[in-house]
NUMARGU-183402 format. One record per residue (C-alpha): residue number from 1; y, x, z; residue in one letter. Coordinates in steps of 0.2 Angstrom, whole numbers, always signed. Example, Ala and Ser with C-alpha at 12.3 -4.5 7.8 and 13.67 -1.06 7.14 Angstrom:
PT / num / v / u / w / residu
PT / 1 / -22 / +62 / +39 / A .
PT / 2 / -5 / +68 / +36 / S .
***
This chain:
PT / num / v / u / w / residu
PT / 1 / +82 / +54 / -231 / M .
PT / 2 / +79 / +52 / -213 / M .
PT / 3 / +81 / +67 / -202 / L .
PT / 4 / +66 / +71 / -190 / S .
PT / 5 / +68 / +74 / -171 / L .
PT / 6 / +62 / +92 / -174 / S .
PT / 7 / +76 / +95 / -187 / S .
PT / 8 / +88 / +89 / -174 / T .
PT / 9 / +81 / +100 / -160 / D .
PT / 10 / +70 / +114 / -164 / I .
PT / 11 / +62 / +114 / -147 / Q .
PT / 12 / +53 / +97 / -151 / L .
PT / 13 / +36 / +98 / -159 / P .
PT / 14 / +34 / +94 / -178 / S .
PT / 15 / +26 / +83 / -183 / P .
PT / 16 / +30 / +72 / -169 / R .
PT / 17 / +14 / +69 / -158 / P .
PT / 18 / +10 / +51 / -153 / H .
PT / 19 / +0 / +44 / -138 / G .
PT / 20 / -8 / +57 / -127 / L .
PT / 21 / -5 / +71 / -139 / A .
PT / 22 / +13 / +71 / -134 / K .
PT / 23 / +8 / +76 / -116 / Y .
PT / 24 / +3 / +94 / -113 / R .
PT / 25 / -2 / +104 / -97 / D .
PT / 26 / -12 / +91 / -90 / L .
PT / 27 / -17 / +95 / -72 / T .
PT / 28 / -28 / +84 / -61 / E .
PT / 29 / -19 / +78 / -46 / M .
PT / 30 / -31 / +66 / -38 / A .
PT / 31 / -46 / +55 / -42 / R .
PT / 32 / -53 / +39 / -34 / G .
PT / 33 / -68 / +28 / -37 / G .
PT / 34 / -62 / +22 / -53 / N .
PT / 35 / -48 / +32 / -60 / G .
PT / 36 / -40 / +49 / -61 / V .
PT / 37 / -22 / +55 / -60 / L .
PT / 38 / -15 / +69 / -70 / Y .
PT / 39 / +2 / +78 / -70 / A .
PT / 40 / +8 / +81 / -87 / A .
PT / 41 / +23 / +86 / -97 / Y .
PT / 42 / +31 / +74 / -110 / D .
PT / 43 / +36 / +86 / -124 / Q .
PT / 44 / +47 / +73 / -132 / I .
PT / 45 / +57 / +67 / -118 / V .
PT / 46 / +56 / +84 / -108 / G .
PT / 47 / +50 / +78 / -91 / R .
PT / 48 / +35 / +79 / -80 / T .
PT / 49 / +25 / +62 / -78 / V .
PT / 50 / +10 / +56 / -70 / V .
PT / 51 / -4 / +49 / -81 / L .
PT / 52 / -17 / +37 / -74 / K .
PT / 53 / -34 / +34 / -84 / M .
PT / 54 / -51 / +29 / -80 / L .
PT / 55 / -65 / +41 / -75 / L .
PT / 56 / -77 / +45 / -90 / P .
PT / 57 / -91 / +33 / -84 / E .
PT / 58 / -79 / +18 / -83 / H .
PT / 59 / -69 / +21 / -99 / R .
PT / 60 / -80 / +9 / -110 / L .
PT / 61 / -82 / -4 / -96 / D .
PT / 62 / -73 / -20 / -101 / R .
PT / 63 / -69 / -25 / -83 / G .
PT / 64 / -62 / -8 / -78 / F .
PT / 65 / -52 / -7 / -94 / R .
PT / 66 / -44 / -24 / -91 / R .
PT / 67 / -40 / -21 / -73 / R .
PT / 68 / -32 / -4 / -77 / L .
PT / 69 / -21 / -13 / -90 / L .
PT / 70 / -17 / -27 / -78 / R .
PT / 71 / -12 / -14 / -65 / E .
PT / 72 / -1 / -5 / -77 / A .
PT / 73 / +8 / -21 / -83 / R .
PT / 74 / +11 / -28 / -66 / V .
PT / 75 / +18 / -11 / -60 / T .
PT / 76 / +29 / -10 / -76 / A .
PT / 77 / +36 / -28 / -74 / Q .
PT / 78 / +41 / -25 / -56 / L .
PT / 79 / +57 / -15 / -59 / E .
PT / 80 / +64 / -11 / -42 / H .
PT / 81 / +69 / +5 / -33 / P .
PT / 82 / +54 / +3 / -22 / G .
PT / 83 / +41 / +4 / -36 / T .
PT / 84 / +36 / +17 / -48 / V .
PT / 85 / +43 / +15 / -66 / P .
PT / 86 / +30 / +15 / -80 / V .
PT / 87 / +35 / +24 / -95 / H .
PT / 88 / +21 / +20 / -107 / E .
PT / 89 / +5 / +11 / -109 / I .
PT / 90 / -7 / +17 / -122 / G .
PT / 91 / -25 / +20 / -128 / E .
PT / 92 / -33 / +36 / -134 / D .
PT / 93 / -49 / +37 / -144 / E .
PT / 94 / -57 / +50 / -132 / E .
PT / 95 / -49 / +45 / -115 / Y .
PT / 96 / -47 / +26 / -117 / G .
PT / 97 / -33 / +16 / -109 / I .
PT / 98 / -20 / +26 / -99 / Y .
PT / 99 / -2 / +23 / -93 / Y .
PT / 100 / +12 / +36 / -89 / A .
PT / 101 / +23 / +34 / -75 / M .
PT / 102 / +37 / +43 / -65 / K .
PT / 103 / +31 / +58 / -55 / R .
PT / 104 / +38 / +55 / -37 / I .
PT / 105 / +40 / +69 / -24 / S .
PT / 106 / +37 / +68 / -5 / G .
PT / 107 / +21 / +62 / +5 / E .
PT / 108 / +13 / +46 / +9 / N .
PT / 109 / +17 / +38 / +26 / F .
PT / 110 / -1 / +40 / +32 / F .
PT / 111 / +0 / +58 / +31 / S .
PT / 112 / +16 / +58 / +42 / V .
PT / 113 / +8 / +47 / +55 / L .
PT / 114 / -7 / +58 / +55 / R .
PT / 115 / +4 / +73 / +59 / Q .
PT / 116 / +13 / +64 / +72 / L .
PT / 117 / -4 / +59 / +80 / G .
PT / 118 / -8 / +78 / +81 / K .
PT / 119 / +8 / +81 / +90 / G .
PT / 120 / +18 / +90 / +76 / D .
PT / 121 / +35 / +92 / +84 / E .
PT / 122 / +44 / +96 / +67 / K .
PT / 123 / +37 / +80 / +60 / V .
PT / 124 / +42 / +70 / +76 / A .
PT / 125 / +60 / +77 / +74 / A .
PT / 126 / +61 / +72 / +56 / A .
PT / 127 / +53 / +54 / +59 / F .
PT / 128 / +60 / +47 / +75 / P .
PT / 129 / +55 / +29 / +80 / L .
PT / 130 / +70 / +22 / +70 / H .
PT / 131 / +66 / +31 / +54 / R .
PT / 132 / +48 / +25 / +55 / R .
PT / 133 / +54 / +7 / +57 / I .
PT / 134 / +66 / +9 / +43 / E .
PT / 135 / +52 / +15 / +31 / I .
PT / 136 / +42 / -1 / +35 / V .
PT / 137 / +58 / -11 / +33 / R .
PT / 138 / +61 / -4 / +16 / D .
PT / 139 / +43 / -8 / +11 / T .
PT / 140 / +47 / -26 / +16 / C .
PT / 141 / +62 / -26 / +4 / Q .
PT / 142 / +51 / -21 / -10 / T .
PT / 143 / +39 / -35 / -6 / L .
PT / 144 / +53 / -48 / -6 / V .
PT / 145 / +56 / -43 / -24 / F .
PT / 146 / +37 / -44 / -28 / A .
PT / 147 / +35 / -60 / -19 / H .
PT / 148 / +49 / -68 / -29 / A .
PT / 149 / +41 / -62 / -45 / A .
PT / 150 / +25 / -71 / -39 / G .
PT / 151 / +15 / -55 / -35 / V .
PT / 152 / +5 / -52 / -19 / I .
PT / 153 / +1 / -34 / -16 / H .
PT / 154 / -15 / -37 / -5 / R .
PT / 155 / -17 / -19 / +0 / D .
PT / 156 / -1 / -14 / +10 / V .
PT / 157 / -5 / +1 / +21 / K .
PT / 158 / +3 / +18 / +26 / P .
PT / 159 / -7 / +27 / +13 / E .
PT / 160 / +1 / +17 / -1 / N .
PT / 161 / +19 / +19 / +6 / I .
PT / 162 / +27 / +35 / -1 / W .
PT / 163 / +41 / +43 / +8 / V .
PT / 164 / +52 / +53 / -4 / G .
PT / 165 / +61 / +70 / -1 / N .
PT / 166 / +78 / +61 / -2 / F .
PT / 167 / +73 / +46 / +10 / G .
PT / 168 / +67 / +34 / -4 / E .
PT / 169 / +53 / +23 / +0 / V .
PT / 170 / +41 / +18 / -13 / T .
PT / 171 / +26 / +5 / -12 / L .
PT / 172 / +12 / +11 / -23 / L .
PT / 173 / -5 / +5 / -30 / D .
PT / 174 / -2 / -13 / -37 / W .
PT / 175 / -20 / -13 / -44 / G .
PT / 176 / -26 / -25 / -31 / S .
PT / 177 / -11 / -37 / -33 / A .
PT / 178 / -13 / -56 / -35 / K .
PT / 179 / -1 / -63 / -48 / V .
PT / 180 / +3 / -82 / -46 / W .
PT / 181 / -1 / -91 / -62 / G .
PT / 182 / -11 / -77 / -70 / A .
PT / 183 / -29 / -78 / -74 / P .
PT / 184 / -40 / -68 / -63 / T .
PT / 185 / -47 / -52 / -71 / L .
PT / 186 / -59 / -47 / -57 / D .
PT / 187 / -74 / -53 / -67 / D .
PT / 188 / -83 / -57 / -51 / G .
PT / 189 / -83 / -40 / -45 / R .
PT / 190 / -73 / -44 / -30 / Y .
PT / 191 / -81 / -60 / -25 / A .
PT / 192 / -88 / -60 / -7 / V .
PT / 193 / -106 / -57 / -5 / T .
PT / 194 / -116 / -59 / +10 / S .
PT / 195 / -111 / -49 / +25 / T .
PT / 196 / -118 / -48 / +43 / P .
PT / 197 / -105 / -61 / +48 / H .
PT / 198 / -103 / -78 / +40 / N .
PT / 199 / -86 / -86 / +36 / E .
PT / 200 / -86 / -97 / +51 / S .
PT / 201 / -88 / -82 / +63 / S .
PT / 202 / -72 / -74 / +55 / H .
PT / 203 / -62 / -90 / +57 / A .
PT / 204 / -46 / -86 / +67 / P .
PT / 205 / -44 / -94 / +84 / P .
PT / 206 / -29 / -105 / +88 / S .
PT / 207 / -14 / -94 / +94 / E .
PT / 208 / -14 / -103 / +110 / S .
PT / 209 / -32 / -99 / +114 / A .
PT / 210 / -36 / -86 / +126 / S .
PT / 211 / -42 / -71 / +115 / M .
PT / 212 / -51 / -56 / +121 / S .
PT / 213 / -43 / -39 / +119 / K .
PT / 214 / -47 / -25 / +106 / V .
PT / 215 / -56 / -11 / +113 / K .
PT / 216 / -46 / +3 / +106 / H .
PT / 217 / -54 / +19 / +98 / E .
PT / 218 / -46 / +35 / +103 / E .
PT / 219 / -39 / +48 / +91 / H .
PT / 220 / -41 / +36 / +76 / T .
PT / 221 / -33 / +48 / +64 / Y .
PT / 222 / -48 / +59 / +67 / E .
PT / 223 / -61 / +46 / +62 / L .
PT / 224 / -67 / +44 / +44 / P .
PT / 225 / -59 / +30 / +33 / T .
PT / 226 / -68 / +14 / +34 / L .
PT / 227 / -75 / +9 / +17 / T .
PT / 228 / -70 / -8 / +9 / P .
PT / 229 / -81 / -22 / +12 / A .
PT / 230 / -93 / -25 / -2 / N .
PT / 231 / -83 / -33 / -16 / L .
PT / 232 / -68 / -38 / -5 / L .
PT / 233 / -51 / -33 / -10 / I .
PT / 234 / -41 / -23 / +2 / G .
PT / 235 / -43 / -9 / +16 / T .
PT / 236 / -53 / -16 / +31 / P .
PT / 237 / -40 / -10 / +45 / T .
PT / 238 / -25 / -19 / +36 / Y .
PT / 239 / -33 / -35 / +29 / M .
PT / 240 / -28 / -52 / +35 / S .
PT / 241 / -40 / -64 / +43 / P .
PT / 242 / -39 / -75 / +27 / E .
PT / 243 / -43 / -60 / +16 / Q .
PT / 244 / -58 / -56 / +26 / I .
PT / 245 / -64 / -75 / +25 / A .
PT / 246 / -60 / -75 / +7 / N .
PT / 247 / -48 / -89 / +8 / R .
PT / 248 / -33 / -92 / -3 / D .
PT / 249 / -19 / -81 / +1 / I .
PT / 250 / +0 / -81 / -1 / D .
PT / 251 / +14 / -69 / +4 / E .
PT / 252 / +10 / -71 / +23 / R .
PT / 253 / -6 / -61 / +20 / S .
PT / 254 / +6 / -46 / +15 / D .
PT / 255 / +16 / -51 / +31 / V .
PT / 256 / +1 / -48 / +41 / F .
PT / 257 / -3 / -31 / +33 / S .
PT / 258 / +15 / -25 / +36 / V .
PT / 259 / +13 / -30 / +54 / G .
PT / 260 / -1 / -19 / +56 / V .
PT / 261 / +9 / -5 / +47 / C .
PT / 262 / +23 / -8 / +59 / L .
PT / 263 / +12 / -7 / +74 / Y .
PT / 264 / +5 / +9 / +68 / E .
PT / 265 / +22 / +16 / +63 / A .
PT / 266 / +28 / +13 / +81 / M .
PT / 267 / +13 / +17 / +92 / A .
PT / 268 / +5 / +30 / +80 / V .
PT / 269 / -11 / +21 / +83 / A .
PT / 270 / -21 / +8 / +73 / E .
PT / 271 / -21 / -9 / +81 / P .
PT / 272 / -38 / -16 / +75 / F .
PT / 273 / -48 / -1 / +72 / R .
PT / 274 / -66 / -3 / +78 / G .
PT / 275 / -81 / +8 / +79 / K .
PT / 276 / -86 / +1 / +62 / D .
PT / 277 / -81 / -11 / +48 / R .
PT / 278 / -89 / -26 / +56 / N .
PT / 279 / -81 / -23 / +73 / E .
PT / 280 / -64 / -20 / +64 / T .
PT / 281 / -66 / -37 / +56 / F .
PT / 282 / -70 / -46 / +72 / E .
PT / 283 / -55 / -37 / +80 / N .
PT / 284 / -43 / -44 / +66 / I .
PT / 285 / -50 / -61 / +67 / C .
PT / 286 / -54 / -64 / +85 / M .
PT / 287 / -45 / -51 / +97 / R .
PT / 288 / -28 / -46 / +102 / Q .
PT / 289 / -23 / -28 / +102 / P .
PT / 290 / -13 / -20 / +116 / T .
PT / 291 / +5 / -22 / +114 / P .
PT / 292 / +12 / -6 / +105 / P .
PT / 293 / +25 / -3 / +120 / S .
PT / 294 / +10 / -2 / +132 / E .
PT / 295 / -2 / +7 / +120 / R .
PT / 296 / +10 / +22 / +117 / S .
PT / 297 / +23 / +22 / +131 / P .
PT / 298 / +28 / +40 / +126 / N .
PT / 299 / +35 / +32 / +110 / Q .
PT / 300 / +48 / +22 / +120 / H .
PT / 301 / +45 / +6 / +110 / I .
PT / 302 / +56 / -9 / +116 / P .
PT / 303 / +48 / -24 / +122 / K .
PT / 304 / +56 / -34 / +108 / E .
PT / 305 / +45 / -24 / +96 / A .
PT / 306 / +30 / -31 / +104 / D .
PT / 307 / +36 / -49 / +100 / R .
PT / 308 / +40 / -45 / +82 / I .
PT / 309 / +23 / -36 / +79 / V .
PT / 310 / +13 / -50 / +87 / F .
PT / 311 / +22 / -63 / +76 / K .
PT / 312 / +18 / -54 / +60 / A .
PT / 313 / +0 / -51 / +65 / I .
PT / 314 / -3 / -69 / +71 / A .
PT / 315 / -21 / -75 / +67 / K .
PT / 316 / -15 / -92 / +60 / Q .
PT / 317 / -3 / -90 / +44 / T .
PT / 318 / +8 / -104 / +51 / A .
PT / 319 / +12 / -94 / +67 / S .
PT / 320 / +18 / -79 / +57 / R .
PT / 321 / +34 / -75 / +48 / Y .
PT / 322 / +34 / -86 / +33 / Q .
PT / 323 / +43 / -74 / +22 / T .
PT / 324 / +47 / -56 / +22 / M .
PT / 325 / +65 / -60 / +23 / R .
PT / 326 / +62 / -67 / +40 / E .
PT / 327 / +53 / -52 / +46 / L .
PT / 328 / +67 / -40 / +39 / I .
PT / 329 / +80 / -50 / +49 / A .
PT / 330 / +71 / -46 / +65 / D .
PT / 331 / +68 / -28 / +60 / L .
PT / 332 / +87 / -26 / +58 / D .
PT / 333 / +90 / -32 / +75 / E .
PT / 334 / +76 / -21 / +82 / L .
PT / 335 / +84 / -6 / +73 / L .
PT / 336 / +100 / -9 / +82 / L .
PT / 337 / +91 / -9 / +99 / I .
PT / 338 / +81 / +7 / +95 / V .
PT / 339 / +96 / +17 / +88 / R .
PT / 340 / +106 / +12 / +103 / Q .
PT / 341 / +92 / +18 / +115 / E .
PT / 342 / +90 / +34 / +105 / E .
PT / 343 / +108 / +39 / +107 / T .
PT / 344 / +109 / +35 / +126 / E .
***
C-alpha cells in the first residue's frame, strides 16, 4: 500500500489537490493589457509563488493562449540566475492557461531611477553611479546567456530589470522574445500597420553623416508612458531603429536597448524621449542625444562612458557592439574608472 503525502505530514491537504487547487490565498499583484499576476501559497511545497494568467476576456482567445504558453516555456527554458524560475505550467477549467514562478523581492530599476530623478537622497546613497552601471552590466550577462540560447528579448528597459533586496538583478518579461528557429506565434497581431511615417523615413543615417540633435524633454519621469506603436513589439523609448522599421533583428537590437538603459542609468534622463511617440521614433532613427556626461554633469559621468553609450546606440547595427560580451568588457573597464573616481 502506497503512503500518501498527507499521511507523512498532517499539515498537507488530503486528498492532494492538483492544478490551481493546490494554491490558496490568491492576491492580485498587478495586471496589464493581457494578463494578471497573483501572489499565492503553494500548499504542497509550502512557499509563496506568483501565478500569471490571462485576463477573463482573453482566456478563450487562441492567440493570447499561445503567446502566454510561449512566454512561460521560453522563461522556463532560460535557467539562469538572472531569470525567474518557472515552477509549473498548467491549465484550469475556469481560469485557463497559467504558470507559476518564483516570487522575487525588491523593486524595478525604473522605480529606482524615478526616485533618483526626484532627488531622493536615500536612494542616491544606495545607488551611486557604479552600482547603477553594475545593474546594467548584470543585465547584459543574462542576455549573453539568452543570446547563446537563440533568444532575443526585444523589450529590455529599466521597468523589466528587477533589483533584489540582496543585490541580485533579474531580467523579466520574456513575452516579447524572438526565438531563433521557432515559428512565430504572433498570428499577425504584431505586424506593422500604417503609421504617419513610412519605413524609408525611419531608415537610420550613416554614422558618419551629420545628425541633428535630440531636443530633450525636461522632467521625463513626470511624463506619461508612451504607448507601444500600433502592433509593434517593444517599448517606444527603448526600441532599436530596426525594430521601428520592422526589419529583421538579432542580438544587436538588444545591445541598442541596453545602451539606452545605460544612458538612462547614468544620466537619470531618457536619451530619445520626444513629446510624442512619432518624435521619439524620429529621435531614435535620425538624431543624436546629448552625451550623458554633458546632459547630467552633476552625476560625474566619465567621458569614456559617452563613447560606450554612443557605440551601443549606433543607428547602424554594424557600428554597434556586435555581442553583449564586447559591451560587458567595456563596462568592466568603465567600472574601474568610476570606482576609482568615487573613492578619490
